[in-house]
VOPAGU-2260 file (C-alpha; in pm, 1 decimal, decimal comma):
REM VOPAGU-2260
SITE   aa  ch    i         X         Y         Z
SITE  UNK   A    0   -2225,1    4977,2   -5532,7
SITE  UNK   A    1   -1920,7    4812,7   -5676,0
SITE  UNK   A    2   -1755,7    5149,7   -5729,0
SITE  UNK   A    3   -1835,7    5252,4   -5376,8
SITE  UNK   A    4   -1692,5    4932,2   -5240,5
SITE  UNK   A    5   -1376,8    4987,0   -5441,4
SITE  UNK   A    6   -1346,3    5342,0   -5309,8
SITE  UNK   A    7   -1399,8    5221,9   -4956,3
SITE  UNK   A    8   -1133,0    4961,0   -4999,4
SITE  UNK   A    9    -887,6    5220,0   -5132,4
SITE  UNK   A   10    -964,2    5452,0   -4841,0
SITE  UNK   A   11    -918,4    5167,5   -4592,4
SITE  UNK   A   12    -586,4    5074,8   -4750,7
SITE  UNK   A   13    -464,5    5434,6   -4741,5
SITE  UNK   A   14    -570,9    5461,9   -4376,4
SITE  UNK   A   15    -383,7    5142,4   -4289,2
SITE  UNK   A   16     -67,7    5268,6   -4462,7
SITE  UNK   A   17     -89,4    5599,7   -4279,6
SITE  UNK   A   18    -137,5    5422,0   -3946,5
SITE  UNK   A   19     166,1    5205,6   -4006,8
SITE  UNK   A   20     386,5    5492,5   -4117,7
SITE  UNK   A   21     618,2    5643,4   -3858,7
SITE  UNK   A   22     552,1    6007,5   -3806,3
SITE  UNK   A   23     822,9    6271,6   -3810,1
SITE  UNK   A   24     796,1    6319,2   -3434,4
SITE  UNK   A   25     843,0    5947,6   -3379,2
SITE  UNK   A   26    1152,5    5953,6   -3600,1
SITE  UNK   A   27    1285,6    6247,7   -3402,8
SITE  UNK   A   28    1224,4    6067,3   -3072,3
SITE  UNK   A   29    1389,8    5748,3   -3198,5
SITE  UNK   A   30    1690,3    5940,5   -3331,0
SITE  UNK   A   31    1724,2    6137,5   -3006,9
SITE  UNK   A   32    1708,4    5819,1   -2796,9
SITE  UNK   A   33    1967,9    5648,1   -3018,4
SITE  UNK   A   34    2205,6    5943,3   -2988,6
SITE  UNK   A   35    2163,1    5953,0   -2609,1
SITE  UNK   A   36    2231,5    5579,3   -2577,0
SITE  UNK   A   37    2535,6    5602,0   -2804,2
SITE  UNK   A   38    2673,4    5897,4   -2607,0
SITE  UNK   A   39    2620,1    5716,8   -2275,1
SITE  UNK   A   40    2800,7    5406,5   -2403,6
SITE  UNK   A   41    3087,6    5612,1   -2547,6
SITE  UNK   A   42    3128,1    5814,5   -2227,2
SITE  UNK   A   43    3120,1    5495,2   -2017,1
SITE  UNK   A   44    3389,8    5325,4   -2228,3
SITE  UNK   A   45    3608,1    5637,1   -2216,0
SITE  UNK   A   46    3557,9    5664,8   -1838,6
SITE  UNK   A   47    3668,3    5302,1   -1792,1
SITE  UNK   A   48    3979,5    5354,1   -2006,7
SITE  UNK   A   49    4075,6    5678,4   -1830,9
SITE  UNK   A   50    4007,1    5523,6   -1489,6
SITE  UNK   A   51    4228,8    5224,6   -1569,5
SITE  UNK   A   52    4512,8    5454,4   -1671,8
SITE  UNK   A   53    4474,8    5654,4   -1350,3
SITE  UNK   A   54    4476,5    5335,7   -1140,5
SITE  UNK   A   55    4796,7    5209,9   -1306,6
SITE  UNK   A   56    4960,9    5550,5   -1272,3
SITE  UNK   A   57    4859,5    5572,3    -905,3
SITE  UNK   A   58    5007,6    5231,4    -822,0
SITE  UNK   A   59    5329,1    5315,2   -1009,0
SITE  UNK   A   60    5363,5    5636,4    -809,0
SITE  UNK   A   61    5306,1    5446,0    -483,1
SITE  UNK   A   62    5568,8    5191,8    -587,3
SITE  UNK   A   63    5825,5    5472,7    -586,7
SITE  UNK   A   64    5694,7    5632,9    -270,6
SITE  UNK   A   65    5696,8    5531,0      95,7
SITE  UNK   A   66    5416,0    5277,7      41,5
SITE  UNK   A   67    5602,9    5001,2    -138,5
SITE  UNK   A   68    5395,5    4756,9    -346,9
SITE  UNK   A   69    5554,6    4444,2    -490,8
SITE  UNK   A   70    5519,7    4372,4    -860,6
SITE  UNK   A   71    5297,7    4066,7    -808,5
SITE  UNK   A   72    5075,7    4253,6    -564,3
SITE  UNK   A   73    5060,6    4554,9    -796,3
SITE  UNK   A   74    4929,7    4339,7   -1081,8
SITE  UNK   A   75    4667,6    4184,9    -853,3
SITE  UNK   A   76    4549,9    4522,7    -726,7
SITE  UNK   A   77    4534,3    4669,2   -1076,9
SITE  UNK   A   78    4312,6    4386,8   -1204,1
SITE  UNK   A   79    4089,4    4404,2    -897,8
SITE  UNK   A   80    4040,1    4781,7    -907,7
SITE  UNK   A   81    3988,8    4784,0   -1284,9
SITE  UNK   A   82    3710,4    4526,5   -1256,0
SITE  UNK   A   83    3540,4    4715,2    -973,7
SITE  UNK   A   84    3562,5    5040,0   -1172,7
SITE  UNK   A   85    3413,5    4878,4   -1485,1
SITE  UNK   A   86    3125,4    4724,4   -1287,1
SITE  UNK   A   87    3036,5    5054,8   -1121,7
SITE  UNK   A   88    3051,4    5263,1   -1440,3
SITE  UNK   A   89    2852,1    5018,3   -1652,6
SITE  UNK   A   90    2593,2    4979,6   -1376,0
SITE  UNK   A   91    2545,3    5357,1   -1368,6
SITE  UNK   A   92    2526,0    5360,5   -1749,8
SITE  UNK   A   93    2254,5    5092,1   -1744,3
SITE  UNK   A   94    2051,3    5292,3   -1492,0
SITE  UNK   A   95    2085,6    5598,0   -1716,7
SITE  UNK   A   96    1974,9    5412,0   -2032,5
SITE  UNK   A   97    1667,5    5241,5   -1884,2
SITE  UNK   A   98    1458,4    5564,2   -1847,8
SITE  UNK   A   99    1513,0    5630,2   -2218,1
SITE  UNK   A  100    1308,3    5315,6   -2291,0
SITE  UNK   A  101    1042,0    5429,4   -2047,2
SITE  UNK   A  102    1148,9    5199,6   -1762,3
SITE  UNK   A  103    1089,0    5346,2   -1418,1
SITE  UNK   A  104    1406,5    5291,1   -1217,1
SITE  UNK   A  105    1277,4    5422,3    -884,4
SITE  UNK   A  106    1093,5    5099,0    -818,9
SITE  UNK   A  107    1401,2    4901,7    -921,9
SITE  UNK   A  108    1623,7    5102,0    -687,4
SITE  UNK   A  109    1382,2    5058,4    -396,9
SITE  UNK   A  110    1360,8    4684,6    -461,0
SITE  UNK   A  111    1736,5    4658,8    -501,2
SITE  UNK   A  112    1786,1    4850,3    -176,2
SITE  UNK   A  113    1556,9    4620,2      20,0
SITE  UNK   A  114    1713,8    4313,7    -139,9
SITE  UNK   A  115    2061,9    4449,1     -72,1
SITE  UNK   A  116    1982,7    4498,4     296,1
SITE  UNK   A  117    1849,3    4143,7     321,5
SITE  UNK   A  118    2151,4    4001,2     142,7
SITE  UNK   A  119    2382,3    4214,0     355,0
SITE  UNK   A  120    2242,7    4072,9     678,7
SITE  UNK   A  121    2277,1    3720,3     545,4
SITE  UNK   A  122    2624,6    3766,8     400,0
SITE  UNK   A  123    2808,0    3960,7     670,8
SITE  UNK   A  124    3077,4    3694,3     691,8
SITE  UNK   A  125    3132,7    3705,7     314,1
SITE  UNK   A  126    3158,5    4084,8     314,1
SITE  UNK   A  127    3404,2    4071,0     604,6
SITE  UNK   A  128    3619,7    3816,0     418,3
SITE  UNK   A  129    3622,6    4027,9     101,0
SITE  UNK   A  130    3712,4    4348,5     284,2
SITE  UNK   A  131    3988,5    4172,8     481,2
SITE  UNK   A  132    4122,7    4013,8     162,0
SITE  UNK   A  133    4131,7    4351,1     -11,6
SITE  UNK   A  134    4334,2    4508,2     269,2
SITE  UNK   A  135    4569,7    4207,7     279,7
SITE  UNK   A  136    4641,6    4267,2     -88,2
SITE  UNK   A  137    4653,0    4645,7     -67,1
SITE  UNK   A  138    4877,4    4663,9     240,5
SITE  UNK   A  139    5105,9    4386,4     113,5
SITE  UNK   A  140    5086,5    4199,4     443,3
SITE  UNK   A  141    5217,3    3882,8     275,4
SITE  UNK   A  142    5269,8    3749,5     -76,2
SITE  UNK   A  143    5250,2    3417,8    -253,3
SITE  UNK   A  144    5560,8    3220,1    -158,1
SITE  UNK   A  145    5606,7    3386,8     181,7
SITE  UNK   A  146    5644,6    3172,8     493,1
SITE  UNK   A  147    5393,4    3295,0     750,4
SITE  UNK   A  148    5222,2    3197,8    1073,5
SITE  UNK   A  149    4848,6    3262,9    1110,7
SITE  UNK   A  150    4707,6    3164,8    1449,4
SITE  UNK   A  151    4799,7    2794,1    1484,7
SITE  UNK   A  152    4882,5    2746,7    1116,0
SITE  UNK   A  153    5231,9    2789,8     974,4
SITE  UNK   A  154    5359,1    2734,0     622,5
SITE  UNK   A  155    5410,6    2872,4     272,3
SITE  UNK   A  156    5142,7    3086,9     108,0
SITE  UNK   A  157    5010,5    2916,8    -206,1
SITE  UNK   A  158    4741,6    3165,7    -307,4
SITE  UNK   A  159    4567,9    3479,3    -184,5
SITE  UNK   A  160    4207,1    3551,4    -277,8
SITE  UNK   A  161    3951,6    3805,8    -169,3
SITE  UNK   A  162    3773,0    3541,0      39,7
SITE  UNK   A  163    4032,9    3281,0     143,3
SITE  UNK   A  164    4406,9    3229,1     176,3
SITE  UNK   A  165    4572,3    2891,2     119,1
SITE  UNK   A  166    4877,0    2791,1     324,9
SITE  UNK   A  167    5077,7    2470,5     283,9
SITE  UNK   A  168    5259,1    2345,1     593,0
SITE  UNK   A  169    5605,8    2191,3     587,9
SITE  UNK   A  170    5458,4    1840,4     611,1
SITE  UNK   A  171    5227,6    1889,9     313,2
SITE  UNK   A  172    4892,4    1978,6     470,9
SITE  UNK   A  173    4690,0    2247,6     293,1
SITE  UNK   A  174    4518,6    2500,2     521,1
SITE  UNK   A  175    4239,6    2715,1     374,8
SITE  UNK   A  176    4171,9    3013,6     599,8
SITE  UNK   A  177    3896,0    3271,7     562,4
SITE  UNK   A  178    4044,8    3619,3     533,2
SITE  UNK   A  179    3802,4    3751,2     793,1
SITE  UNK   A  180    3957,5    3512,8    1047,3
SITE  UNK   A  181    4309,8    3648,2     991,3
SITE  UNK   A  182    4366,9    3894,7    1273,5
SITE  UNK   A  183    4739,5    3841,3    1340,7
SITE  UNK   A  184    5007,7    3742,8    1089,7
SITE  UNK   A  185    5375,3    3665,2    1145,5
SITE  UNK   A  186    5567,5    3695,0     818,5
SITE  UNK   A  187    5911,1    3530,8     821,1
SITE  UNK   A  188    5997,1    3631,3     463,7
SITE  UNK   A  189    6003,2    4010,2     473,5
SITE  UNK   A  190    6330,4    4077,5     654,1
SITE  UNK   A  191    6664,0    3908,4     714,4
SITE  UNK   A  192    6665,1    3627,6     967,1
SITE  UNK   A  193    6920,8    3527,3    1231,6
SITE  UNK   A  194    7062,9    3177,4    1253,3
SITE  UNK   A  195    7142,4    3093,6    1616,9
SITE  UNK   A  196    7380,1    2800,6    1676,1
SITE  UNK   A  197    7495,9    2659,0    2011,7
SITE  UNK   A  198    7822,3    2462,5    2020,9
SITE  UNK   A  199    7929,7    2264,6    2329,3
SITE  UNK   A  200    8283,6    2183,1    2440,9
SITE  UNK   A  201    8398,9    1993,4    2745,2
SITE  UNK   A  202    8511,5    2160,4    3065,6
SITE  UNK   A  203    8859,6    2021,1    3004,2
SITE  UNK   A  204    8886,6    2213,1    2676,7
SITE  UNK   A  205    9064,9    2544,4    2631,5
SITE  UNK   A  206    8786,3    2800,0    2582,8
SITE  UNK   A  207    9021,6    3075,1    2463,1
SITE  UNK   A  208    9171,9    2843,0    2204,1
SITE  UNK   A  209    8826,0    2727,5    2093,6
SITE  UNK   A  210    8710,7    3087,7    2055,0
SITE  UNK   A  211    9012,4    3176,6    1843,1
SITE  UNK   A  212    8965,1    2873,7    1616,1
SITE  UNK   A  213    8592,7    2938,5    1574,0
SITE  UNK   A  214    8632,0    3309,7    1497,3
SITE  UNK   A  215    8899,7    3245,5    1232,3
SITE  UNK   A  216    8675,7    2992,1    1062,6
SITE  UNK   A  217    8359,7    3203,6    1076,1
SITE  UNK   A  218    8523,0    3481,9     875,6
SITE  UNK   A  219    8570,7    3246,9     579,7
SITE  UNK   A  220    8215,0    3109,9     567,5
SITE  UNK   A  221    8041,9    3388,4     363,0
SITE  UNK   A  222    8267,2    3296,5      71,2
SITE  UNK   A  223    8093,6    2956,6      52,8
SITE  UNK   A  224    7739,4    3057,1     149,6
SITE  UNK   A  225    7580,0    3340,9     -45,7
SITE  UNK   A  226    7278,8    3342,0     187,7
SITE  UNK   A  227    7493,5    3491,0     464,0
SITE  UNK   A  228    7449,3    3867,5     476,6
SITE  UNK   A  229    7770,1    3911,7     676,7
SITE  UNK   A  230    8020,2    3684,3     858,6
SITE  UNK   A  231    7874,9    3496,2    1159,4
SITE  UNK   A  232    7952,7    3642,5    1499,7
SITE  UNK   A  233    8087,4    3456,3    1800,6
SITE  UNK   A  234    7880,9    3575,1    2098,5
SITE  UNK   A  235    8058,5    3390,7    2381,2
SITE  UNK   A  236    7953,7    3146,9    2654,1
SITE  UNK   A  237    7579,0    3091,2    2654,4
SITE  UNK   A  238    7539,3    2826,7    2922,8
SITE  UNK   A  239    7728,8    2612,5    3173,0
SITE  UNK   A  240    7581,7    2263,6    3165,4
SITE  UNK   A  241    7643,8    1954,3    3379,0
SITE  UNK   A  242    7923,6    1830,8    3154,3
SITE  UNK   A  243    7972,8    2096,8    2886,7
SITE  UNK   A  244    8025,8    2464,5    2818,1
SITE  UNK   A  245    7784,9    2599,1    2553,9
SITE  UNK   A  246    7914,3    2862,1    2310,1
SITE  UNK   A  247    7674,3    3063,1    2093,8
SITE  UNK   A  248    7717,5    3179,9    1733,3
SITE  UNK   A  249    7480,7    3417,2    1550,2
SITE  UNK   A  250    7462,6    3478,2    1176,1
SITE  UNK   A  251    7243,6    3727,4     986,4
SITE  UNK   A  252    7109,9    3554,4     676,2
SITE  UNK   A  253    6856,9    3610,4     400,3
SITE  UNK   A  254    6488,8    3544,3     481,3
SITE  UNK   A  255    6394,2    3180,2     539,5
SITE  UNK   A  256    6752,7    3049,3     507,9
SITE  UNK   A  257    6833,1    3038,3     880,9
SITE  UNK   A  258    6760,9    2665,2     909,5
SITE  UNK   A  259    6991,0    2572,6     621,6
SITE  UNK   A  260    7270,2    2802,0     742,9
SITE  UNK   A  261    7238,5    2673,7    1101,2
SITE  UNK   A  262    7296,8    2317,8     983,2
SITE  UNK   A  263    7595,8    2427,9     775,2
SITE  UNK   A  264    7752,9    2615,3    1070,0
SITE  UNK   A  265    7714,3    2314,5    1301,4
SITE  UNK   A  266    7875,1    2082,3    1048,9
SITE  UNK   A  267    8175,7    2304,7     978,2
SITE  UNK   A  268    8236,1    2401,1    1342,5
SITE  UNK   A  269    8235,7    2033,7    1443,5
SITE  UNK   A  270    8493,6    1956,4    1176,8
SITE  UNK   A  271    8717,9    2249,9    1263,8
SITE  UNK   A  272    8708,0    2164,5    1636,0
SITE  UNK   A  273    8806,5    1805,0    1562,1
SITE  UNK   A  274    9098,1    1919,6    1344,2
SITE  UNK   A  275    9224,9    2136,4    1627,7
SITE  UNK   A  276    9187,2    1859,4    1889,8
SITE  UNK   A  277    8919,4    2045,6    2082,4
SITE  UNK   A  278    8705,0    1788,4    2256,0
SITE  UNK   A  279    8330,1    1792,2    2209,5
SITE  UNK   A  280    8152,4    1653,6    2519,2
SITE  UNK   A  281    7987,5    1313,8    2500,2
SITE  UNK   A  282    7839,4    1080,8    2764,0
SITE  UNK   A  283    8102,7     918,8    2985,7
SITE  UNK   A  284    8088,5     648,9    3250,3
SITE  UNK   A  285    8332,2     648,1    3541,9
SITE  UNK   A  286    8390,0     325,8    3737,9
SITE  UNK   A  287    8523,4     331,0    4094,2
SITE  UNK   A  288    8684,6       5,5    4210,3
SITE  UNK   A  289    8651,6     -65,7    4579,5
SITE  UNK   A  290    8955,8    -233,6    4736,2
SITE  UNK   A  291    8827,6    -265,8    5091,9
SITE  UNK   A  292    8679,4    -610,4    5031,4
SITE  UNK   A  293    9011,8    -733,4    4887,8
SITE  UNK   A  294    9209,1    -600,0    5182,1
SITE  UNK   A  295    8978,6    -778,5    5430,6
SITE  UNK   A  296    9020,3   -1105,2    5245,9
SITE  UNK   A  297    9398,4   -1063,1    5249,0
SITE  UNK   A  298    9403,5   -1009,8    5624,6
SITE  UNK   A  299    9205,7   -1326,7    5680,0
């Protein structure tokens, strides 16, 4: 009996070892799955690298073409598109790997589709902001540092995101605007501006002499102000007021420098008119003395 028990124990041990051993077919399946997963990961990494190179090359080509993209905007777009590309490729790779482990992805896709529809209905505003922000960046509508007007808000752009844009007004207020709400934009920083200056002289002044003095002085101003694109232009008489003749001067200047140049033109024109004894109008009071009362008193 003892021998039989010993034999039974040996047989049970051998059976347990055989059950725990991995069969050749199981090894083959494990090796095949490992190779497939490794190939999927390698192909995904290579696809991301190649896609990033294509994105950078595409934006460089557009920078030389008719669609001009600024350097700051190009960097932003490259990072954004690279991240989107990586997310899409790795998501597809994950869906390809899951069936290898026996996970049924059809149910996941159906659930994700239903959940995506529900989230989409609840996040329409967010999606609209993101799409609008992408096109603001891609079309280079405005950049950080530009002076813009959006609806009733006007100021300098501090930051541009996919969801919101931050604008700081001239008095320090910070306006945070959803990109989906931006329908019209006025950008004052893209092209040269025009500084318009009105100068008044009295009716008693010599307009021809004033014009000659002003024109001679305007020619010399670009030497002192590098923001002037070309010498200011004397346009002529703009208005005839109650006590003054208004002369207009226009100057093409670099973007967002028209206010500074306007102040400089007013200052210098005032000084040059004073040096040439050309009177600038100012409020006057005229007193009329009646002598009738005195004459009546003298007759009495």
